[in-house]
MITITOR-131868 format. One record per residue (C-alpha): residue in three letters; x, y, z. Coordinates in nm, 4 decimals, decimal comma. Each point is the difference from the previous one (the first is absolute). Example, Ala and Ser with C-alpha at 12.3 -4.5 7.8 and 13.67 -1.06 7.14 Angstrom:
REM residues 2
- ala / 1,2300 / -0,4500 / 0,7800
- ser / 0,1370 / 0,3440 / -0,0660
//
This chain:
REM residues 59
- met / 5,3919 / -1,1948 / -0,6649
- ser / 0,4103 / 0,0220 / 0,0163
- leu / 0,2029 / 0,2980 / -0,0840
- phe / 0,1526 / -0,1800 / -0,2870
- ala / -0,2739 / -0,1216 / -0,1014
- arg / -0,2115 / 0,3275 / -0,0521
- leu / 0,3580 / 0,1376 / -0,1158
- ala / 0,0066 / -0,2172 / -0,2491
- glu / -0,3676 / 0,0358 / -0,1405
- thr / 0,0339 / 0,3367 / -0,0260
- ala / 0,3612 / -0,0128 / -0,2299
- arg / -0,2172 / -0,2057 / -0,2177
- leu / -0,3382 / 0,1873 / -0,0126
- met / 0,2578 / 0,2256 / -0,1324
- val / 0,1449 / -0,1224 / -0,2111
- gly / -0,3158 / -0,1303 / -0,1682
- leu / 0,0060 / -0,3981 / 0,1115
- pro / -0,3518 / -0,0212 / 0,2812
- asp / 0,0915 / -0,2971 / 0,2880
- tyr / -0,0915 / -0,3818 / -0,0956
- asp / -0,0799 / -0,0289 / 0,3762
- thr / -0,2117 / 0,2835 / 0,0425
- tyr / -0,1876 / -0,0761 / -0,2621
- cys / -0,0479 / -0,3286 / 0,1257
- arg / -0,1249 / 0,0932 / 0,2935
- his / -0,2497 / 0,1955 / -0,2168
- val / -0,1484 / -0,2774 / -0,1443
- ala / -0,0468 / -0,1997 / 0,3319
- asp / -0,1099 / 0,3164 / 0,1213
- his / -0,2955 / 0,0696 / -0,2123
- his / 0,0128 / -0,2755 / -0,2816
- pro / 0,0016 / -0,3383 / 0,1782
- glu / -0,1836 / -0,1527 / -0,2323
- arg / 0,3107 / 0,0561 / -0,2804
- thr / 0,2862 / -0,1563 / 0,0286
- pro / 0,3092 / 0,2692 / -0,0162
- met / 0,2604 / 0,0435 / -0,3061
- thr / 0,3417 / -0,2092 / -0,0055
- arg / 0,2547 / 0,2790 / 0,0976
- ala / 0,1476 / -0,0266 / -0,3806
- glu / -0,3709 / 0,0228 / -0,1318
- phe / -0,0633 / 0,3550 / 0,2210
- phe / 0,3351 / 0,1587 / -0,1159
- arg / -0,1146 / -0,1288 / -0,3886
- glu / -0,3451 / 0,1755 / 0,0484
- arg / 0,1688 / 0,3173 / 0,1989
- gln / 0,2968 / 0,1026 / -0,2560
- gln / -0,3079 / -0,0742 / -0,2609
- ala / -0,2437 / 0,2106 / 0,1636
- his / 0,3281 / 0,2855 / 0,0487
- tyr / 0,1384 / -0,0806 / -0,3816
- gly / -0,3308 / -0,0714 / -0,2023
- ser / 0,0176 / -0,1698 / -0,2531
- gly / 0,2962 / -0,0359 / -0,2072
- gly / 0,1207 / 0,2557 / -0,2808
- gly / 0,2306 / 0,1157 / 0,2534
- arg / 0,1746 / 0,3573 / -0,0750
- cys / 0,3492 / 0,1005 / -0,0546
- cys / -0,0227 / 0,3384 / 0,0886
//
């Protein structure tokens, strides 16, 4: 993995956005029977896991 790719991954993790490519490698290595989520599905699932099921708060 290049230095730039590592820095980009670190930056995403710092703001709570896991790396899609890392997810795809994990699924391929550890769950070969599964079809990975699309990038859009992955993003929605991670947002849902991070922010919950709505009812957001303003303060």
